[in-house]
C-alpha positions in Angstrom: 0.0 0.0 0.0 1.4 3.4 -1.1 1.1 6.4 1.2 -1.1 9.2 -0.1 0.6 12.6 -0.5 -1.6 15.4 0.8 -1.2 18.6 -1.1 -0.2 21.8 0.8 -2.8 24.5 1.0 -2.3 28.1 1.8 -3.3 29.2 5.3 -6.1 31.7 5.1 -7.2 33.9 7.9 -10.0 36.5 8.5 -11.6 37.9 5.4 -9.5 35.8 3.0 -10.8 32.6 4.7 -14.4 33.9 4.7 -14.2 34.7 1.0 -12.7 31.3 0.2 -15.5 29.6 2.2 -18.2 31.6 0.3 -16.5 30.6 -3.0 -16.6 27.0 -1.7 -20.3 27.3 -0.9 -21.1 28.7 -4.4 -19.2 25.8 -6.0 -21.1 23.3 -3.9 -24.5 24.9 -4.9 -23.6 25.0 -8.6 -22.6 21.3 -8.5 -25.6 20.2 -6.5 -26.7 16.7 -7.5 -23.7 16.1 -9.9 -20.9 14.6 -7.7 -22.5 14.8 -4.3 -26.0 14.1 -3.1 -28.2 16.9 -1.9 -27.7 15.7 1.7 -23.9 15.7 1.3 -24.0 19.2 -0.3 -26.3 20.5 2.5 -23.9 19.1 5.2 -20.9 20.7 3.6 -22.7 24.1 3.1 -23.8 24.0 6.7 -20.2 23.3 7.8 -18.8 26.1 5.7 -21.4 28.5 7.1 -20.5 27.5 10.7 -16.9 28.1 9.9 -17.7 31.5 8.6 -19.7 32.3 11.8 -16.8 31.1 13.9 -14.2 33.3 12.0 -16.5 36.3 12.2 -16.9 35.9 16.0 -13.2 35.5 16.5 -12.5 38.6 14.4 -15.0 40.6 16.4 -13.5 39.4 19.6 -10.0 40.5 18.6 -11.4 43.8 17.3 -13.0 44.4 20.8 -9.6 43.6 22.4 -7.9 46.2 20.3 -10.6 48.7 21.1 -10.3 48.0 24.8 -6.5 48.5 24.6 -7.1 51.8 22.9 -9.6 52.9 25.5 -7.1 51.9 28.3 -4.4 53.9 26.6 -6.6 56.9 26.3 -7.6 56.6 30.0 -3.9 56.4 31.0 -3.1 59.4 28.7 -5.9 61.4 30.3 -4.8 60.6 33.8 -1.2 61.5 33.0 -2.2 64.9 31.4 -4.5 65.7 34.4 -1.8 64.9 36.8 0.7 67.0 34.9 -1.8 70.0 34.8 -2.3 69.7 38.6 1.4 69.6 39.2 2.0 72.6 37.0 -0.8 74.6 38.8 0.8 73.8 42.1 4.3 74.8 40.9 2.9 78.1 39.5 1.0 78.8 42.6 4.1 78.3 44.7 6.1 80.5 42.4 3.4 83.2 42.5 2.6 82.9 38.8 -0.8 82.8 37.3 -2.1 79.2 37.1 -3.1 77.2 34.1 -6.7 77.6 33.3 
């Protein structure tokens, strides 16, 4: 018995993977009843649709992580600026200068 050589496929992520899955679904629907039964075609379409949902959910999760990091950065920046303004007012008040408004 000879080993079967499995071809190498490109690794797709995000939108590329979703587009490839939609292409796959379209090919399945166009070939319905030719090489696969309707039941087999429906099962593969459902699997592809579930994969798309999974990829979209993961993409949204990572997008929300990036947004949370940005919000955290902005909060830290705001705290730093406010602290600096308070310190500058205190220094100017000690030196008898007009404070920052």
